[in-house]
GUTORMAR-188899 format. One record per residue (C-alpha): residue number from 1; residue in one letter; x, y, z. Coordinates in steps of 0.05 Angstrom, whole numbers, plus 32768, in hexadecimal, padded with zeros to 4 digits. Example, Ala and Ser with C-alpha at 12.3 -4.5 7.8 and 13.67 -1.06 7.14 Angstrom:
GUTORMAR-188899
{num: 1 | residuo: A | X: 80F6 | Y: 7FA6 | Z: 809C}
{num: 2 | residuo: S | X: 8111 | Y: 7FEB | Z: 808F}
This chain:
GUTORMAR-188899
{num: 1 | residuo: M | X: 7BA4 | Y: 7FDE | Z: 8432}
{num: 2 | residuo: S | X: 7BCD | Y: 8016 | Z: 8412}
{num: 3 | residuo: S | X: 7C05 | Y: 800A | Z: 8443}
{num: 4 | residuo: I | X: 7C0A | Y: 7FC1 | Z: 8430}
{num: 5 | residuo: L | X: 7C0B | Y: 7FD2 | Z: 83E6}
{num: 6 | residuo: L | X: 7C44 | Y: 8005 | Z: 83F5}
{num: 7 | residuo: I | X: 7C6D | Y: 7FD0 | Z: 8418}
{num: 8 | residuo: I | X: 7C61 | Y: 7F9E | Z: 83E0}
{num: 9 | residuo: G | X: 7C75 | Y: 7FD2 | Z: 83AD}
{num: 10 | residuo: I | X: 7CB6 | Y: 7FDF | Z: 83D2}
{num: 11 | residuo: L | X: 7CC5 | Y: 7F96 | Z: 83D7}
{num: 12 | residuo: V | X: 7CB9 | Y: 7F8B | Z: 838D}
{num: 13 | residuo: F | X: 7CE8 | Y: 7FC6 | Z: 8380}
{num: 14 | residuo: S | X: 7D1C | Y: 7FA8 | Z: 83AE}
{num: 15 | residuo: W | X: 7D17 | Y: 7F64 | Z: 838B}
{num: 16 | residuo: G | X: 7D20 | Y: 7F87 | Z: 8347}
{num: 17 | residuo: C | X: 7D5E | Y: 7FAD | Z: 835F}
{num: 18 | residuo: R | X: 7D7D | Y: 7F6E | Z: 837C}
{num: 19 | residuo: S | X: 7D76 | Y: 7F4B | Z: 8339}
{num: 20 | residuo: F | X: 7DA6 | Y: 7F7C | Z: 8319}
{num: 21 | residuo: Q | X: 7DF0 | Y: 7F72 | Z: 8317}
{num: 22 | residuo: N | X: 7E01 | Y: 7FBB | Z: 8325}
{num: 23 | residuo: R | X: 7E19 | Y: 7FC2 | Z: 836E}
{num: 24 | residuo: Y | X: 7DF8 | Y: 8006 | Z: 8378}
{num: 25 | residuo: V | X: 7DB5 | Y: 7FED | Z: 835E}
{num: 26 | residuo: N | X: 7DBC | Y: 7FB2 | Z: 838E}
{num: 27 | residuo: K | X: 7DC9 | Y: 7FE2 | Z: 83C8}
{num: 28 | residuo: A | X: 7D8A | Y: 8008 | Z: 83B6}
{num: 29 | residuo: G | X: 7D64 | Y: 7FC5 | Z: 83B9}
{num: 30 | residuo: W | X: 7D81 | Y: 7FB7 | Z: 83FE}
{num: 31 | residuo: L | X: 7D6E | Y: 7FFD | Z: 8417}
{num: 32 | residuo: A | X: 7D28 | Y: 7FF2 | Z: 83FA}
{num: 33 | residuo: L | X: 7D23 | Y: 7FB0 | Z: 8421}
{num: 34 | residuo: L | X: 7D37 | Y: 7FD5 | Z: 8461}
{num: 35 | residuo: A | X: 7D02 | Y: 8009 | Z: 8452}
{num: 36 | residuo: A | X: 7CCD | Y: 7FD4 | Z: 8449}
{num: 37 | residuo: T | X: 7CE2 | Y: 7FB4 | Z: 848A}
{num: 38 | residuo: Y | X: 7CDD | Y: 7FF6 | Z: 84AF}
{num: 39 | residuo: L | X: 7C99 | Y: 8006 | Z: 8492}
{num: 40 | residuo: G | X: 7C7F | Y: 7FC2 | Z: 84A2}
{num: 41 | residuo: G | X: 7C91 | Y: 7FCA | Z: 84EB}
{num: 42 | residuo: Y | X: 7C77 | Y: 8012 | Z: 84EB}
{num: 43 | residuo: F | X: 7C33 | Y: 8001 | Z: 84CD}
{num: 44 | residuo: F | X: 7C2A | Y: 7FC5 | Z: 84F8}
{num: 45 | residuo: S | X: 7C38 | Y: 7FEA | Z: 8538}
{num: 46 | residuo: N | X: 7C25 | Y: 802F | Z: 8522}
{num: 47 | residuo: S | X: 7C67 | Y: 804A | Z: 8541}
{num: 48 | residuo: H | X: 7CAD | Y: 8059 | Z: 852C}
{num: 49 | residuo: I | X: 7CC4 | Y: 802C | Z: 8565}
{num: 50 | residuo: G | X: 7CA2 | Y: 7FF1 | Z: 8542}
{num: 51 | residuo: G | X: 7CC6 | Y: 8003 | Z: 8501}
{num: 52 | residuo: A | X: 7D0A | Y: 8008 | Z: 8523}
{num: 53 | residuo: T | X: 7CFE | Y: 7FC6 | Z: 8546}
{num: 54 | residuo: A | X: 7CEF | Y: 7FA5 | Z: 8503}
{num: 55 | residuo: L | X: 7D2F | Y: 7FC1 | Z: 84E7}
{num: 56 | residuo: A | X: 7D55 | Y: 7FA6 | Z: 8524}
{num: 57 | residuo: M | X: 7D3F | Y: 7F5F | Z: 8512}
{num: 58 | residuo: W | X: 7D72 | Y: 7F63 | Z: 84D9}
{num: 59 | residuo: L | X: 7DA9 | Y: 7F68 | Z: 850D}
{num: 60 | residuo: I | X: 7D8A | Y: 7F39 | Z: 8541}
{num: 61 | residuo: F | X: 7D7E | Y: 7EFD | Z: 8514}
{num: 62 | residuo: P | X: 7DC8 | Y: 7EF5 | Z: 84FF}
{num: 63 | residuo: W | X: 7DDC | Y: 7EF8 | Z: 8549}
{num: 64 | residuo: L | X: 7DAB | Y: 7EC1 | Z: 855B}
{num: 65 | residuo: G | X: 7DC5 | Y: 7E96 | Z: 8523}
{num: 66 | residuo: I | X: 7E0D | Y: 7E9F | Z: 853B}
{num: 67 | residuo: V | X: 7DFD | Y: 7E90 | Z: 8583}
{num: 68 | residuo: T | X: 7DCF | Y: 7E55 | Z: 8578}
{num: 69 | residuo: R | X: 7DF4 | Y: 7E34 | Z: 853E}
{num: 70 | residuo: V | X: 7E3A | Y: 7E4E | Z: 8530}
{num: 71 | residuo: R | X: 7E53 | Y: 7E4F | Z: 8578}
{num: 72 | residuo: K | X: 7E42 | Y: 7E05 | Z: 857F}
{num: 73 | residuo: L | X: 7E6B | Y: 7DF1 | Z: 8541}
{num: 74 | residuo: R | X: 7EB1 | Y: 7DD7 | Z: 8547}
{num: 75 | residuo: F | X: 7EE7 | Y: 7DDE | Z: 8512}
{num: 76 | residuo: P | X: 7F2A | Y: 7DBF | Z: 8503}
{num: 77 | residuo: I | X: 7F67 | Y: 7DE5 | Z: 851A}
{num: 78 | residuo: R | X: 7F91 | Y: 7DCD | Z: 84DF}
{num: 79 | residuo: H | X: 7F78 | Y: 7DCC | Z: 8496}
{num: 80 | residuo: E | X: 7FA5 | Y: 7DA3 | Z: 846A}
{num: 81 | residuo: L | X: 7F99 | Y: 7DAD | Z: 8420}
{num: 82 | residuo: K | X: 7F9B | Y: 7D6B | Z: 83FC}
{num: 83 | residuo: H | X: 7F96 | Y: 7D5C | Z: 83B2}
{num: 84 | residuo: R | X: 7F4F | Y: 7D4F | Z: 839D}
{num: 85 | residuo: F | X: 7F20 | Y: 7D50 | Z: 8360}
{num: 86 | residuo: P | X: 7EFA | Y: 7D90 | Z: 834E}
{num: 87 | residuo: P | X: 7EB1 | Y: 7D98 | Z: 835E}
{num: 88 | residuo: P | X: 7E7E | Y: 7D7E | Z: 832A}
{num: 89 | residuo: K | X: 7E64 | Y: 7DAE | Z: 82F7}
{num: 90 | residuo: D | X: 7E1F | Y: 7DB4 | Z: 8318}
{num: 91 | residuo: I | X: 7E42 | Y: 7DD0 | Z: 8355}
{num: 92 | residuo: F | X: 7E71 | Y: 7E01 | Z: 8330}
{num: 93 | residuo: P | X: 7E66 | Y: 7E02 | Z: 82E5}
{num: 94 | residuo: D | X: 7E94 | Y: 7E3D | Z: 82D9}
{num: 95 | residuo: L | X: 7ED5 | Y: 7E1D | Z: 82F2}
{num: 96 | residuo: D | X: 7EF1 | Y: 7E0B | Z: 82AC}
{num: 97 | residuo: E | X: 7EE0 | Y: 7E50 | Z: 8291}
{num: 98 | residuo: I | X: 7F01 | Y: 7E74 | Z: 82CA}
{num: 99 | residuo: T | X: 7F3D | Y: 7E45 | Z: 82C5}
{num: 100 | residuo: D | X: 7F45 | Y: 7E58 | Z: 827D}
{num: 101 | residuo: E | X: 7F44 | Y: 7EA2 | Z: 828F}
{num: 102 | residuo: V | X: 7F79 | Y: 7E99 | Z: 82C4}
{num: 103 | residuo: E | X: 7FA7 | Y: 7E70 | Z: 8296}
{num: 104 | residuo: E | X: 7F9E | Y: 7EA4 | Z: 825E}
{num: 105 | residuo: A | X: 7FBB | Y: 7ED7 | Z: 828F}
{num: 106 | residuo: G | X: 7FFD | Y: 7EAE | Z: 8293}
{num: 107 | residuo: F | X: 7FEF | Y: 7E80 | Z: 82CD}
{num: 108 | residuo: E | X: 7FFB | Y: 7E36 | Z: 82D0}
{num: 109 | residuo: K | X: 7FD0 | Y: 7E07 | Z: 82F7}
{num: 110 | residuo: T | X: 7FF7 | Y: 7DE4 | Z: 832E}
{num: 111 | residuo: D | X: 7FC4 | Y: 7DBB | Z: 8356}
{num: 112 | residuo: D | X: 7F7B | Y: 7DAE | Z: 8367}
{num: 113 | residuo: A | X: 7F77 | Y: 7DA9 | Z: 83B4}
{num: 114 | residuo: G | X: 7F46 | Y: 7DB4 | Z: 83EE}
{num: 115 | residuo: W | X: 7F2C | Y: 7D9D | Z: 8430}
{num: 116 | residuo: K | X: 7EEB | Y: 7D82 | Z: 844D}
{num: 117 | residuo: W | X: 7ECF | Y: 7D88 | Z: 8494}
{num: 118 | residuo: E | X: 7E8A | Y: 7D6E | Z: 84A4}
{num: 119 | residuo: S | X: 7E5A | Y: 7D96 | Z: 8477}
{num: 120 | residuo: A | X: 7E91 | Y: 7DC7 | Z: 845F}
{num: 121 | residuo: D | X: 7EB4 | Y: 7DB8 | Z: 841E}
{num: 122 | residuo: H | X: 7EE9 | Y: 7DE6 | Z: 8403}
{num: 123 | residuo: F | X: 7F0A | Y: 7DDD | Z: 83BE}
{num: 124 | residuo: V | X: 7F44 | Y: 7E08 | Z: 83A3}
{num: 125 | residuo: R | X: 7F66 | Y: 7E06 | Z: 835F}
{num: 126 | residuo: L | X: 7FAB | Y: 7E22 | Z: 8365}
{num: 127 | residuo: F | X: 7FD4 | Y: 7E46 | Z: 832E}
{num: 128 | residuo: Y | X: 8017 | Y: 7E67 | Z: 832B}
{num: 129 | residuo: H | X: 8035 | Y: 7E9E | Z: 82FF}
{num: 130 | residuo: A | X: 8081 | Y: 7E94 | Z: 82FD}
{num: 131 | residuo: D | X: 8092 | Y: 7EDA | Z: 82E2}
{num: 132 | residuo: K | X: 8065 | Y: 7EFE | Z: 8314}
{num: 133 | residuo: K | X: 8076 | Y: 7ECC | Z: 834C}
{num: 134 | residuo: L | X: 802C | Y: 7ED0 | Z: 8359}
{num: 135 | residuo: Q | X: 7FFA | Y: 7E99 | Z: 8373}
{num: 136 | residuo: A | X: 7FB2 | Y: 7E99 | Z: 835B}
{num: 137 | residuo: N | X: 7F7B | Y: 7E6D | Z: 8372}
{num: 138 | residuo: I | X: 7F33 | Y: 7E5F | Z: 8361}
{num: 139 | residuo: S | X: 7F0C | Y: 7E49 | Z: 83A0}
{num: 140 | residuo: V | X: 7EC8 | Y: 7E27 | Z: 83A8}
{num: 141 | residuo: S | X: 7EA8 | Y: 7E21 | Z: 83ED}
{num: 142 | residuo: Q | X: 7E6C | Y: 7DF7 | Z: 83FF}
{num: 143 | residuo: Q | X: 7E47 | Y: 7DF8 | Z: 8441}
{num: 144 | residuo: D | X: 7E03 | Y: 7DD8 | Z: 844D}
{num: 145 | residuo: G | X: 7DEF | Y: 7DDF | Z: 8403}
{num: 146 | residuo: F | X: 7E08 | Y: 7E28 | Z: 83FF}
{num: 147 | residuo: V | X: 7E3D | Y: 7E2F | Z: 83C9}
{num: 148 | residuo: F | X: 7E68 | Y: 7E6C | Z: 83B6}
{num: 149 | residuo: S | X: 7EA9 | Y: 7E77 | Z: 8392}
{num: 150 | residuo: Y | X: 7EDF | Y: 7EAA | Z: 8390}
{num: 151 | residuo: A | X: 7F26 | Y: 7EB7 | Z: 8375}
{num: 152 | residuo: S | X: 7F64 | Y: 7ED0 | Z: 8398}
{num: 153 | residuo: L | X: 7FAB | Y: 7EE8 | Z: 8386}
{num: 154 | residuo: T | X: 7FE4 | Y: 7EE0 | Z: 83B8}
{num: 155 | residuo: T | X: 8028 | Y: 7EFF | Z: 83B8}
{num: 156 | residuo: R | X: 8059 | Y: 7EEC | Z: 83ED}
{num: 157 | residuo: T | X: 809A | Y: 7F0D | Z: 8404}
{num: 158 | residuo: A | X: 80D9 | Y: 7EF0 | Z: 8423}
{num: 159 | residuo: D | X: 80C8 | Y: 7F0C | Z: 8467}
{num: 160 | residuo: G | X: 8088 | Y: 7EE3 | Z: 846E}
{num: 161 | residuo: H | X: 8055 | Y: 7F16 | Z: 8458}
{num: 162 | residuo: S | X: 801D | Y: 7F04 | Z: 8427}
{num: 163 | residuo: F | X: 7FF5 | Y: 7F35 | Z: 83FF}
{num: 164 | residuo: V | X: 7FB1 | Y: 7F1C | Z: 83E7}
{num: 165 | residuo: T | X: 7F80 | Y: 7F37 | Z: 83B5}
{num: 166 | residuo: T | X: 7F3C | Y: 7F14 | Z: 83B6}
{num: 167 | residuo: N | X: 7EF5 | Y: 7F1B | Z: 83A0}
{num: 168 | residuo: Y | X: 7EDD | Y: 7EF3 | Z: 83DD}
{num: 169 | residuo: P | X: 7E94 | Y: 7F09 | Z: 83E1}
{num: 170 | residuo: F | X: 7E8C | Y: 7F0C | Z: 842D}
{num: 171 | residuo: S | X: 7EB0 | Y: 7F29 | Z: 8469}
{num: 172 | residuo: F | X: 7EE2 | Y: 7EF8 | Z: 8487}
{num: 173 | residuo: T | X: 7ECD | Y: 7EC9 | Z: 84BF}
{num: 174 | residuo: M | X: 7F10 | Y: 7ED1 | Z: 84E1}
{num: 175 | residuo: K | X: 7F44 | Y: 7F07 | Z: 84E9}
{num: 176 | residuo: T | X: 7F7B | Y: 7F06 | Z: 84B7}
{num: 177 | residuo: A | X: 7FC1 | Y: 7EF4 | Z: 84CE}
{num: 178 | residuo: P | X: 7FF2 | Y: 7F2C | Z: 84E0}
{num: 179 | residuo: L | X: 801F | Y: 7F20 | Z: 84A4}
{num: 180 | residuo: Q | X: 7FE4 | Y: 7F1F | Z: 8472}
{num: 181 | residuo: Q | X: 7FC6 | Y: 7F5B | Z: 844F}
{num: 182 | residuo: I | X: 7F84 | Y: 7F57 | Z: 8427}
{num: 183 | residuo: N | X: 7F6F | Y: 7F7E | Z: 83EB}
{num: 184 | residuo: R | X: 7F24 | Y: 7F77 | Z: 83DE}
{num: 185 | residuo: S | X: 7F12 | Y: 7F77 | Z: 8393}
{num: 186 | residuo: E | X: 7EC7 | Y: 7F62 | Z: 8393}
{num: 187 | residuo: D | X: 7EB7 | Y: 7F90 | Z: 8359}
{num: 188 | residuo: A | X: 7EE9 | Y: 7F71 | Z: 8328}
{num: 189 | residuo: D | X: 7EC2 | Y: 7F59 | Z: 82EA}
{num: 190 | residuo: S | X: 7EFC | Y: 7F2C | Z: 82D1}
{num: 191 | residuo: F | X: 7F3C | Y: 7F0B | Z: 82E6}
{num: 192 | residuo: E | X: 7F63 | Y: 7F40 | Z: 82C2}
{num: 193 | residuo: E | X: 7F44 | Y: 7F76 | Z: 82EC}
{num: 194 | residuo: M | X: 7F58 | Y: 7F4F | Z: 832B}
{num: 195 | residuo: L | X: 7F9F | Y: 7F4C | Z: 8311}
{num: 196 | residuo: S | X: 7F9F | Y: 7F97 | Z: 8306}
{num: 197 | residuo: S | X: 7F83 | Y: 7FA4 | Z: 834C}
{num: 198 | residuo: H | X: 7FB9 | Y: 7F75 | Z: 836A}
{num: 199 | residuo: D | X: 7FF0 | Y: 7F9A | Z: 8345}
{num: 200 | residuo: E | X: 7FD4 | Y: 7FDD | Z: 835E}
{num: 201 | residuo: F | X: 7FD1 | Y: 7FBF | Z: 83A4}
{num: 202 | residuo: L | X: 801B | Y: 7FAB | Z: 83A3}
{num: 203 | residuo: D | X: 802F | Y: 7FEF | Z: 8387}
{num: 204 | residuo: S | X: 800A | Y: 8012 | Z: 83BE}
{num: 205 | residuo: L | X: 8033 | Y: 7FEB | Z: 83F0}
{num: 206 | residuo: A | X: 8075 | Y: 7FF4 | Z: 83CA}
{num: 207 | residuo: I | X: 807C | Y: 7FAA | Z: 83C0}
{num: 208 | residuo: N | X: 80AB | Y: 7FA3 | Z: 8385}
{num: 209 | residuo: S | X: 80C2 | Y: 7F63 | Z: 8362}
{num: 210 | residuo: E | X: 8103 | Y: 7F61 | Z: 838A}
{num: 211 | residuo: R | X: 80DB | Y: 7F58 | Z: 83CB}
{num: 212 | residuo: I | X: 80AC | Y: 7F21 | Z: 83AE}
{num: 213 | residuo: S | X: 80C1 | Y: 7EDB | Z: 83C0}
{num: 214 | residuo: V | X: 80C4 | Y: 7EA2 | Z: 838D}
{num: 215 | residuo: Q | X: 8091 | Y: 7E6C | Z: 839F}
{num: 216 | residuo: D | X: 8096 | Y: 7E22 | Z: 8391}
{num: 217 | residuo: P | X: 8057 | Y: 7E10 | Z: 836A}
{num: 218 | residuo: E | X: 8058 | Y: 7DC9 | Z: 8384}
{num: 219 | residuo: L | X: 8057 | Y: 7DE1 | Z: 83CC}
{num: 220 | residuo: L | X: 801D | Y: 7E12 | Z: 83C4}
{num: 221 | residuo: P | X: 7FEC | Y: 7DE4 | Z: 83E8}
{num: 222 | residuo: T | X: 801B | Y: 7DDF | Z: 8423}
{num: 223 | residuo: T | X: 8027 | Y: 7E2A | Z: 8424}
{num: 224 | residuo: V | X: 7FDC | Y: 7E39 | Z: 8424}
{num: 225 | residuo: S | X: 7FD1 | Y: 7E06 | Z: 845D}
{num: 226 | residuo: Q | X: 8008 | Y: 7E28 | Z: 8485}
{num: 227 | residuo: E | X: 7FE8 | Y: 7E6C | Z: 847C}
{num: 228 | residuo: L | X: 7FA5 | Y: 7E50 | Z: 8492}
{num: 229 | residuo: S | X: 7FC6 | Y: 7E35 | Z: 84D0}
{num: 230 | residuo: Q | X: 7FE7 | Y: 7E79 | Z: 84DE}
{num: 231 | residuo: Q | X: 7FA3 | Y: 7E9B | Z: 84D8}
{num: 232 | residuo: I | X: 7F83 | Y: 7E69 | Z: 8508}
{num: 233 | residuo: D | X: 7FBC | Y: 7E71 | Z: 853B}
{num: 234 | residuo: H | X: 7FB4 | Y: 7EBE | Z: 8537}
{num: 235 | residuo: N | X: 7F69 | Y: 7EB7 | Z: 8545}
{num: 236 | residuo: L | X: 7F76 | Y: 7E89 | Z: 857F}
{num: 237 | residuo: L | X: 7FA8 | Y: 7EBD | Z: 859C}
{num: 238 | residuo: T | X: 7F76 | Y: 7EF6 | Z: 8594}
{num: 239 | residuo: G | X: 7F3C | Y: 7ECF | Z: 85B3}
{num: 240 | residuo: V | X: 7F0F | Y: 7ECC | Z: 8577}
{num: 241 | residuo: I | X: 7F11 | Y: 7E7F | Z: 857B}
{num: 242 | residuo: V | X: 7F21 | Y: 7E52 | Z: 85B4}
{num: 243 | residuo: R | X: 7F40 | Y: 7E0E | Z: 85B4}
{num: 244 | residuo: L | X: 7F12 | Y: 7DD4 | Z: 85C5}
{num: 245 | residuo: D | X: 7F46 | Y: 7D9D | Z: 85C2}
{num: 246 | residuo: E | X: 7F86 | Y: 7D8E | Z: 859D}
{num: 247 | residuo: H | X: 7F65 | Y: 7D8C | Z: 855A}
{num: 248 | residuo: H | X: 7F26 | Y: 7DBA | Z: 855D}
{num: 249 | residuo: F | X: 7F11 | Y: 7E01 | Z: 856D}
{num: 250 | residuo: R | X: 7ECE | Y: 7E28 | Z: 8573}
{num: 251 | residuo: Y | X: 7EBC | Y: 7E71 | Z: 8574}
{num: 252 | residuo: S | X: 7EC0 | Y: 7E96 | Z: 85B6}
{num: 253 | residuo: W | X: 7E8E | Y: 7ECA | Z: 85CB}
{num: 254 | residuo: R | X: 7EBF | Y: 7EFC | Z: 85B2}
{num: 255 | residuo: G | X: 7EC0 | Y: 7ED8 | Z: 8570}
{num: 256 | residuo: C | X: 7E74 | Y: 7ED7 | Z: 856E}
{num: 257 | residuo: V | X: 7E74 | Y: 7F24 | Z: 8574}
{num: 258 | residuo: F | X: 7EAA | Y: 7F26 | Z: 853D}
{num: 259 | residuo: L | X: 7E80 | Y: 7EF9 | Z: 8510}
{num: 260 | residuo: W | X: 7E41 | Y: 7F24 | Z: 851C}
{num: 261 | residuo: L | X: 7E67 | Y: 7F65 | Z: 850C}
{num: 262 | residuo: Q | X: 7E81 | Y: 7F44 | Z: 84CC}
{num: 263 | residuo: M | X: 7E39 | Y: 7F31 | Z: 84B9}
{num: 264 | residuo: V | X: 7E21 | Y: 7F77 | Z: 84C6}
{num: 265 | residuo: K | X: 7E5A | Y: 7F93 | Z: 849C}
{num: 266 | residuo: D | X: 7E44 | Y: 7F65 | Z: 8463}
{num: 267 | residuo: M | X: 7DFD | Y: 7F7F | Z: 846A}
{num: 268 | residuo: I | X: 7E15 | Y: 7FC6 | Z: 8466}
{num: 269 | residuo: R | X: 7E44 | Y: 7FB8 | Z: 842B}
{num: 270 | residuo: V | X: 7E0E | Y: 7F93 | Z: 8403}
């Protein structure tokens, strides 16, 4: 009975930590959940092997989901961003507030665009800062009732490179294209902090204003679509995904391993 109460106590502690916004307190909650899992397996089997096996389930379940569900899915090879209406407020109530924050930083809204594929729905609001020659976007992704949002800042140079700062909350599901470099800014509490992080990112790479290319605000949806195509082509070349026909691809076994490692990375980071 005392062992059950101990596990319940740890789970309550974990839940409490996960309700905080502080990332370090959240990590403590995640570690407490792992401890409860291990103790559950240990007390059930009366051996450390049982505890280790229980912990291993956190790694096995994602792999089973990838093999049984994701590998069977097919995806479009080309994503064409088209003009569309924003999601309703019950899906993303903060869109107008974040838009105001971006515009207060000197950006002008250029378009609302997105694409849909079966149960996946991706919306993006695009902005452009003429003086900084900088693209910003607010993105909302929906998949089987799961909704999340993120922001990104993109600087492009004349030689075809793009430098992206983003608070995208997960590891990427495909490898980035060779000419793209990513700066993760998950801890930014405001758009201004993301801007500062992006400026520091460019400074660290010695990307000055002379190297930055002017972008046509009206062509941003086309530019984003082209970069998505370049990323897909790169992943086809590296074997992460394989072509099913002229218009569709799916994940290869190598891609499944890549996805699994990305999920494990997310678990460790969280």
